[in-house]
N, C-alpha and C positions, 0 to 999 in steps of 0.2 A: 504494500500500500504506500503510495507516495505522500509526501508532505501536503501537496495540494489536495489530494483526496481526503486525507485526515482533516485538514482545515475545512474543506467544504462540508464534510459530514458534521464536524463540530458546529458550524454555523447554521446548517440546515436543521439539525435536531432541535435546539432550543430557539424557537422563532423569536422569542422576546430578546434574546441576546443578539441575534442577527439584526433585528430591527434597531437595536441600540447602537450597534456598530455602524450600520449604514447611516443612521441619523447623525452620528458623530462625524462622518465624512462629509455629508451634505452640509453640516454645520461649518465645517472647515472651509468649504468651498464658497460659501456665501451664496446669496440668491443671484440669479441672472440680472443683467443690467436693467432689463425691462421691469423686473419686479422691484429692483432698488429704486427706480425712478418713482414708483408709486408709493414708496414708503417714506414717512417722515424721517428726517435725520435723527439718528440716535447717537448718544454719546458713546464713544468707544468703550466697551467693557470686555473684560476677559471672562469667558465661560469655561475655559480649560482649567481644571483644578487638579492639583496633585497634592495629596496629603503628605507624601514623603517622596523626595526625588528618587527616581529609579537609579540603579547603580550605573556608574559611568560606562560600563561595558555595553549596556543597551544603547546608549546614546552613540557610542563609538561604532556599534554594529550598523548604524544607519549612515555612517560617514560623517558624523558630527553635523554642524550647521550647513556646511557645503553640500553634504550628501542629502540632507533633508530638502535643500533647495532644488537639487536635481530630481528628487523623488516628487516634490510638489509639481514641478514642470511636467514630468512624465505623466503623473496622475491626471492632471488637468487635460492634457492632450488626449489621453485615453478616454476620459469622460466625454470629451467633445466628439469623439469618433464612435463611441458605443451607442448603438441605436436606442438602447434602453435609457440612457442618461443624457444623451445629446440635447434633447429639447430643453432641459433645465439649464444648459450652459451655452446656448446659441449666441447670446449677446453678452456673455461674460468677458470681462477684461482678463484674459488668461494669465498674463504675467503678474497682475495684481493679486489674483486669486491664488496662484502658485506661491507667491511670497507669504500671503496670509496663512495658507496651509502649512508651509514650512515653519513659520513662527509658532503656530499653534502646536504642531507636532514637537517642535523643539521645547516648548514650554512644558507639555505634558510628560516629556521624556527627561525633564530636569536638566536641560541643557543651558539654562540661564537666559533664555529668550523670553520676550513678553508678547503675547498675542494681543493685538489692539483692535481687533475687528468687533463687529456687533455681536451681542449675545445671540444664542442660537434661536431662541423663540422669535426675536425680532427679525433676524436674518431670513427665516424660513416661513414666516406666517402667511404670506400670500402665494406660496409656491405649489400648493396641492400635492404634497409629497406623501405617497402611500408606502406601506411597509415593503412592497415589492420593489419600489424605486430605491428605497434605502438599501435593501439587500443587493441590488444591482451595483450600487455605488461601492459597497464593501467588497464585492467581487472584483471590481475594477481596481480598487486599492490593492487588493491581494495580488493581482496581476502585475501591478507596478512594482510592488515590493519583491515579488519573485523575479521579475526581469532585472532588478538591481542586485540580486543575490543576497538579499537581507535574510539572515537566519530565521527559521520558523519561530523559535522562541522569542526573538526580538520583535517579530511581527505581532505575535500574540500579546506581548506586553504593551505595545502601542495601541492595539485594538481594545484591550482591556481598559487602558487609561482613557480612551475616547468614549467608551461605551455609555457612561452616564448621560451623555448629551443627547441620546436618541429620542428621549421623550419630548424634547423641545423641537426636534427636527422633523419628525413625522407629523404632518398637519392634517391628514385625512385618516380618520379612524373608522 
């Protein structure tokens, strides 16, 4: 059984966890530009919380801040190409979103960065995100991490750190 098969089984078995993780990713990406235009300006707030920094080996496994920047860029590009997620990112400023994602990932991994984007509820409130949309986003993130050779254990640590954000990201129940 491959790491991808194990991870897929892990996320498909507990639907709540899968929804949590996908929501976390959508949260990191922020709403598409058309959705942002309709939203009132919100003061930047951090929604990524880490009770205790993860060990430095996890941050290093992602290639530190530079590696997270590359991951963010690859992830956004994949989201824009995947037919399941592309509609959410059609008008998104890809470089800006990639930077926000890298900052949020860096923060939750204890890398000393500060995410300054909108809170997840505000960022996603007008996006009509369903559980299956969230799940697709998590799958795309896993593809990006696999393509970068990030170890399975490090991937799981990031996903677990992002998981609490799903409730505010899935807007259609």
